[in-house]
Structure formats: structure tokens, C-alpha cells
C-alpha positions, -999 to 999 in steps of 0.1 A, spaced: 682 -125 213 677 -122 250 694 -99 274 708 -114 306 720 -148 314 707 -181 301 699 -207 327 717 -240 326 700 -273 331 707 -274 368 689 -241 375 658 -253 356 656 -284 377 659 -265 409 632 -240 399 655 -209 401 646 -178 381 669 -162 357 673 -126 347 658 -119 313 664 -81 310 689 -57 324 679 -40 356 700 -9 346 680 -5 314 652 16 330 637 33 299 603 45 306 577 35 281 561 62 260 528 58 278 542 58 313 546 96 315 517 114 331 489 129 309 485 166 305 458 186 323 465 175 359 471 139 349 436 131 336 442 140 300 427 166 276 395 145 270 385 140 306 396 175 316 374 189 288 345 166 299 346 179 334 351 216 325 324 212 299 297 212 326 308 248 333 316 258 297 300 234 271 322 248 244 350 226 259 330 195 248 329 208 212 367 215 214 373 179 226 350 166 199 371 183 172 402 167 187 385 133 187 375 136 150 410 148 141 425 116 157 443 134 186 442 101 205 467 86 181 494 105 200 484 88 232 457 61 231 448 68 268 431 100 256 405 82 235 380 75 262 379 110 275 376 125 241 348 101 232 330 110 264 333 146 255 319 140 220 289 122 235 283 150 259 285 175 230 260 155 211 236 153 241 240 191 246 232 198 210 201 176 211 189 193 243 195 228 228 175 218 196 146 206 218 146 238 238 147 259 207 118 239 191 97 242 223 103 280 225 94 285 188 63 263 188 
């Protein structure tokens, strides 16, 4: 059940630590690899670039609603921030259009 050595009663009394897993087994976890787009992820990259090109916010919003973050849960916050920015941009555009028409 456990990898490594089991401690005998003498080690437990002395307070020594035992090896639980193998040091040579250095498999990286699925979420330890760096995120795409310069390490910040698609969501945060789209959020930052969206200030120059707001269409990136809408692209990230589509990814958010298509559950792109299920591939890597670290993407969820950035995609949600981009979706909120897209909503705010849409509201501002609607207000500007209403002011210009009225």
C-alpha cells in the first residue's frame, strides 16, 4: 500500500522520519507544467491583450462558456475575468450607442 520502508517501533519512539515515497519517482503532476501564453494562461493573456483589442475578451468568453478550463483548472480565473471584462465592454458600448442615438 505504501512505497518505501515501514518504520519499526524503535524509530517511532526516537522520532525519526521514514521514507514514504520513492525519491526516484519524480513524475511531474499534470498541473506542474507551465501554462501557455508566456506562462500566464490563455485567460489572463486574453484579459491583458483585451485592453488593446477587446475582441480577445469575447474570444476568452467563448472559451469560458465552452468549459476550456476543464483541461486545466488554473485557466478558470483568467477566463472568468475576461468574460467579466467583455460584459463590461458590452454595457459601455450599449450606453454609448444609446447616448449617441438619443
